[in-house]
N, C-alpha and C positions, 0 to 999 in steps of 0.2 A: 703530454697528457693534460687535459683541462683541469683547473683547480676551481672548485665551486666555493668561493669565499663570501659571496653575498647572496641573499635570497633571490629566487627567480626560477624560471623554467628553462631548462637546458636540454638540448637535443644532441645525442651522441650516436653517430653512425659507425658501425663496425663492418668491415668487408669480410664476409664469410666465404668468398669465392675460393680462397685458398683451401679451406677445409672440404668444400664440396668436391673439388678436383681430386682429392685424395680417395674419394669413395668410388670403387670400381663398379661401373654399370655395364660392362662389356660381357660379363659372364652370367649365365642364368640356368636354372633347371626348371623343367615343366613336366607335369603329370597330367595326362588326359586321354581322350578318345581320339583315335586316328583311323584313317581308312585302311592302312596296312602298316607293316613294320613289326619288329619283334615285340612281344608282350613281356612286361616286367624285366626288361633288360635295357638299361640306359644306353642311348646312342648319342655320340657327339656329332653335331652338325654345325657347320660354320657359315652357312648361307641359306637363303630361302630356296634356291634351286636344289640344294642338297636335301633340304627338308622334304620337298615335294618328291624327290627320287626315292627317299627312304620311307616316308609316311603318307604320301598322297596329298591331296588338296583339301579344300574346305568341305566340311560335313555339317548337315543339319543337327546331327546328334551331339555335337560338342564344339568347343571354341578353341581347341588346341592350335589348329592351323592359323586362325585369326591372330592369336596371341604371338605365335612364332613369327608371323609376317610383321606384326607391329614391332617386335623386338629387333628384327634385322633392319627394318626401315628407320629405326631410331638409333642406329649405330651399334647395336649388339653384334658380337662376333663369335662368342663361344656359347653354344646352347646344348644342354644335355636334355634329351627327350626320353620320357618313359611312357610308353603306350600301356593302357590298362584295359581290362575286360572283367566281366563278373566272375567271381569265385563263389561257388555255393558254400564252401567252407574256407574262410579267410586264413585258417591255419594249415591248409593243405593246397599246395600249388597244383596238384594233379586234379583238383576240382574245377579247373578252368572250363568255362562253358563255350568259349570261342573254339571254332573248329576250322581246320584247314580244308580247302577244296582238294579233291583228288579224283583220279580216274585209274582204273585197273585195266591194263592192256592184255589181250590174249596172244598166245603164241601162234605159230604157223602149223600146228599139228591137226587142225581141223580137216576132216575127210568127208566128202559128200557120199551119201548112200547111192548104191547102184544096183541095177538089175539087168540081166540079159534074157531076152525071150527069143524063141525060134532057133533055127539051125544055121550055123555059120556057113556062108556061101549060098544060102537060099533065102531065108527070111529073118536073119538075125537083126534084132533091134536092141540098142543099148539105151537104157533109161537112167539118167543121172539127175539126182536131186539138185534143184537150183541153189538151195542153201546148204552149206556144209554143216554137219552136226548130226547128233543122234535123232533129232526130230525127223530127218529124212527117212529113217528106218520105219516110220509109220505110214509111208506112202505105199499104196498097193496099185497094181496094174492087172487088169483082166481083159483078155481078148475073146470076144463072143461073136459067133456066127449063128444067126437064127433067121428063119423065114426065107422067103424067096424074093429075088429081085429087090433086095433092100439096099439103101445107100449107106455109105460109110459115115459114121457119126461118132461123137465122143461125149460121154456124160461124166460129170464130176460131182461126187457127193463127199464133202469134207476132204479127206486125203485119198479117197478111193477113185481111181480113174478106170472107167469102163469104155473100151473101144468096141463099138458095134461094127464089125467088119462087113463090108459090102458082100452081097451074095448074088449068085446068078439064078437063072430060072430053075436050076436043080437044087438050089439051097446050098451050093458049095461056095466056100470063100472065094472072093474075086478081087480083093484089095491087095496091091503090092506094097512092099515095105516102104518105098518112098512116099506113097500116098498116105500111109498111116502117120509117118513123121510130119508131113505137111498138115494133116488134120489136127495133130497135137499142137503144133505151133499156132494154128489159127483159132484154137480154143483158148481164150485168155485164162480161164480157171485152171486148165491143164498145163499151159505153158508157164504159169507162175509156180507150179510145183516141180516140173521136170523138164529136162531137155532130152528130146528123143533124137537119136542119130542112127544111121544105117549105111552100110556099103553094099547091101544086097538089093536085088531087084525081083526076087521071087514073090510068090503069093504068100501072104501071111496066114499062118494056121492058128486056130483058136488055142488059147492057153488059159488055164485056171488062174484064179486070183493069186498073186504072189507079192510079197512085200520087198521093197528095196532093202538092201542090207549093207553093212560095213560103215555106216555113218559114224563119225567120231567127233566129239566136241573139242574145241580148242581149250587150252588150259591157261590159267592166270600165269603171266610171266613177268610183268613189270608194273609197278605202281608209281605213278607220278603224283606228287603232292605240291601244293603251293608252298612257297618258302616260309610263309607265316600265315596265321589264321585270318579269317575274314571272308566276307562275300566278294571282295575284290577278286579273289582267286577263281570265282565262277566265270570270269571274263578271260581266263587263260585257256589255251588249247595247245595240243601237241600234234604234230604231223610226223608220221613215220614213213620213211622212204628207204629204198634199198641203198646200200653203201655206195659211195662214189668210187673208191679204189677197188673194192671187191664186192660187187653186188650180190654174190652168191653166199657170203658169210657175214658181211657187215651191214650196218644200217645207219641212217642219218636221223637225227631228231631235231625238228624245227619247233621253236616255241613262239607262239603268238599271244600278244596281250592286246585286247580290244581290236582284234583282227589285224594287227600289225606285227610283222616279224620283229622280234626283239633279240632272239639268240638262236644260233645254229650250232649244233654239235655233230660233226661228221665222222663217219667210219668207226662207229661204236661196236662193241662186242659184248656178248652175254657170257663169255668165258672169264671166270673169276681170276684166272691166272694171267690174263692178258693185261698189258699196260693200258690198253684202251677200253677196259671194262667199263660198262655204262656208269656204274656208281663212282668209279675213280674220276671219270671224265666230267661228270656233271655236279656231283655233290661238292659243296664248298666253293664251287666256281660259278654256278648259275645264280643270278640275282632274282630268279623268279620261281624255280622249282627245285625239289630234291627228288631222287628216285630210289626205289628199293627193288632189288632183284628177288623175285619170288620163287625162282627155280634154281637154288644153289646146286653146285656140284654137277652141272650138266654142261651148258655152253655150246651145244650143237647148233647148227644154223636154224633148225626148226624152233629153237628157243627164242629166236628174235620176235619182237612184236610184229603182228600183222600190219601191213601197210594201210594207210588211211589217216583221216583226221579225227581227233578225239577231244572232246571238251571236258574240262574239269568241272566238278559240281559239288554241292554239299557244304559250301563254306558258311560260317556263322561268325558274326562280329562279337557275339557274347555280350550284348548290351541289355538283354532282357533282365529285369530286376537289378540293374546296376544301382549301387547305393554309395553312401559316404564311406563305408568301410572299404569298398573297392578302391577308393582314392587314397585312404589313409594307410591301409594295409596292415600287416602283422609283422612286428620286428623279427620274430623267430623265423619267418619264412623269407625275409629279405625281399619283399614285394612292394610295389608302388613307391611311396616316398622313402621307404626303408631299404630300397634296392641299392646295393653298393655301386658306386660309379665305376666305369671301365678303368682298368689298371693302365696308367700311362706307359708308353713304350720307353725303354731305356736303351741307350746305345753305348 
């Protein structure tokens, strides 16, 4: 160590590199706005790729993704991320304004309304509503024969179908069942309402106006929700198909995100007692959705969701009126910076 025995200017250099090395810069916690991911629940991520998978990419609404990328690019390895959204009441976690995207699927109990006119073996025509459901019960059919030497024609007013039967010179009906069926198919307004079929070839007799009957609506059977809140979930869709092993009782559920297949769950059941019940198979396993069986204690094949593709909608990021309190949070509610970190696993 230098001794300063005479007047003068002395320079002393101290190497602080030892002390700097003792300060850990590999672990960090961040609170902010993200595209997706759990809200007010810290998640450990150890790479930029893992961050993208959990929370999405860059957003105009916030800088969390930019900060996370910079952290990992500069050697960071342990990052706890807490996504936030607006709470109308900071002391009440249930006042969260962010909403999960969802879609409610219908079962297979829908029945199309039907009507039969004429006599079997002579001029029987079956009229079946194009769309299943009670709305088909409002469709009416009337067979009219008036005038002489009139051509066959079809008029449609709303849901009322009037078939003007062809007549001969004596004013008697002259149209056969096949001709009426063809006339309905060639009239776009009528064909959009009903499908007419017949196995008879006799002359069709007039019939007073009568409504189709027996139409029954499908019931809500399964709700699919995005795994967490945000408009990102509006880009999810589910495809329902008949089961692979047992098409008569099971069904497959295909999940798409941004039009790409991301998950497939096969041979699911609506039977709560089955090991392949839809909730058991998907919840806690899917990284994109959760499901809720809306028809408990049933489980018949008709409870299965109807086949087809269905898009989720209604998601909300909960960023309107976002303020400083949403970042700071309330200690009593354990939200934002007051949220406890995940409990480490012990073995």
